[in-house]
C-alpha positions in Angstrom: 0.3 0.2 0.1 1.2 3.6 -0.5 2.7 5.3 2.5 -0.5 7.6 3.2 -2.1 4.5 3.6 -5.4 5.3 2.3 -6.3 2.0 0.3 -5.3 3.6 -3.2 -2.4 1.8 -4.9 -0.2 3.6 -7.2 0.2 2.3 -10.8 3.5 0.5 -9.9 2.2 -0.8 -6.7 -0.7 -2.1 -8.3 1.9 -4.3 -10.8 3.5 -5.2 -7.5 0.4 -6.4 -6.5 -0.6 -8.2 -9.4 2.6 -10.0 -10.0 2.9 -11.0 -6.4 -0.6 -12.9 -6.7 -0.2 -14.4 -9.6 3.3 -15.7 -8.3 1.7 -16.6 -5.1 -0.8 -18.9 -7.0 1.6 -20.4 -9.4 3.9 -21.3 -6.8 6.6 -19.5 -8.1 9.4 -18.2 -5.5 10.0 -14.5 -5.5 13.5 -13.0 -6.0 14.5 -11.6 -3.0 17.1 -9.0 -4.8 14.4 -8.0 -7.5 11.2 -8.6 -5.5 10.0 -10.2 -8.7 10.2 -13.4 -10.4 12.6 -13.6 -13.2 10.9 -13.0 -16.4 11.3 -15.6 -19.6 10.0 -15.3 -22.8 7.8 -18.4 -24.2 10.6 -19.9 -25.8 8.8 -23.1 -25.3 5.3 -24.5 -25.6 6.0 -25.6 -21.9 6.8 -21.9 -21.1 3.4 -20.6 -22.9 1.3 -22.9 -21.3 2.6 -21.8 -18.2 1.6 -18.1 -19.2 -1.6 -19.4 -19.8 -2.1 -21.3 -16.5 -1.0 -18.1 -14.7 -3.9 -16.2 -16.6 -6.5 -18.9 -15.7 -5.3 -18.7 -11.7 -5.8 -14.9 -11.7 -9.3 -15.5 -13.6 -10.3 -17.2 -10.8 -9.5 -15.1 -8.3 -11.7 -12.5 -9.6 -14.3 -11.6 -6.9 -17.7 -13.2 -7.6 -19.8 -10.9 -5.3 -19.4 -7.4 -4.4 -18.7 -8.8 -0.5 -15.8 -10.5 -2.3 -14.2 -7.0 -3.5 -15.3 -5.0 -0.5 -12.4 -5.1 1.0 -10.0 -5.1 -1.8 -7.2 -3.1 -3.4 -8.3 0.6 -5.4 -8.2 1.4 -7.6 -9.6 -2.2 -8.4 -7.3 -4.1 -10.7 -10.1 -6.1 -11.7 -10.5 -3.9 -15.5 -12.7 -6.8 -17.0 -15.3 -6.8 -14.2 -19.0 -5.3 -15.3 -18.6 -2.5 -12.9 -15.3 -1.4 -13.7 -15.4 2.3 -15.2 -12.4 1.6 -17.7 -13.4 -0.9 -20.0 -17.4 -0.5 -21.4 -18.4 -3.6 -22.8 -21.4 -3.6 -25.2 -24.5 -6.3 -25.4 -23.2 -7.6 -28.6 -19.6 -7.3 -27.2 -17.4 -4.9 -28.8 -15.1 -3.0 -25.9 -14.8 0.5 -25.4 -12.3 2.4 -23.9 -13.9 4.8 -21.4 -10.8 6.8 -20.6 -8.4 5.7 -23.8 -5.3 8.1 -22.7 -5.5 6.8 -18.9 -4.3 3.8 -17.8 -6.5 1.7 -15.6 -4.5 2.2 -12.1 -4.6 6.1 -12.9 -8.2 6.7 -12.6 -9.8 8.6 -9.6 -12.8 6.3 -9.0 -12.5 2.8 -10.7 -16.0 0.6 -9.2 -19.4 2.1 -10.5 -20.3 0.1 -7.1 -18.0 1.9 -5.2 -19.7 5.3 -6.5 -23.1 3.8 -5.7 -22.2 3.2 -2.1 -21.4 6.8 -2.1 -24.7 8.2 -2.6 -26.3 10.5 -5.2 -24.2 12.3 -8.0 -24.7 15.3 -10.3 -25.3 14.7 -14.2 -22.3 16.7 -14.5 -20.2 14.5 -11.9 -21.4 11.4 -13.8 -20.8 12.6 -16.9 -17.1 13.1 -16.1 -16.7 9.5 -14.1 -17.9 7.6 -16.8 -16.4 10.2 -20.2 -19.7 10.8 -21.7 -21.5 14.0 -21.9 -24.1 15.2 -19.5 -26.9 15.1 -22.2 -26.2 11.4 -22.6 -26.4 11.0 -18.8 -29.8 12.2 -18.8 -30.5 10.1 -21.8 -29.2 7.1 -20.1 -31.3 8.1 -16.6 -34.4 8.8 -18.6 -34.4 5.4 -20.4 -33.7 3.9 -16.7 -36.9 6.1 -15.2 -39.0 4.3 -18.2 -37.8 0.7 -18.1 -38.7 0.5 -14.2 -42.3 2.9 -14.9 -42.5 0.1 -17.2 -42.3 -2.9 -14.9 -44.1 -1.4 -12.0 -47.1 -1.2 -14.2 -46.8 -4.6 -15.3 -46.6 -5.8 -11.9 -50.1 -3.7 -10.8 
């Protein structure tokens, strides 16, 4: 964690945290001199398979519920999570980087659920957080209200 002990990780701390977790899960020993495992290019099929296994292990560590990620590091390292603000995945499966000029660990807010826990926000604040215009936020809010109204009518 950083020196201010706020729970926020810097970019380098985030990289180190993720490398530690992958090394621990893969059972690799850490080099005390460098503080990270020796990097070898995947020159053999076994090395490539090990890299793929590391990725699978990292996927299994991904939080499954809100309770699993509540005590996790911030900014959240799981950019593939549906609540992460760095990526926007459409229903068709297309991926859009919400902040193409910023790295995931440099985001001020990384999780939509954290923002929801903080309470209401103005349209301007939401627009800045998700990198869209204020008008687009208003349109999405109106559509959500319409959908909720339709569901309520069907239930009555």
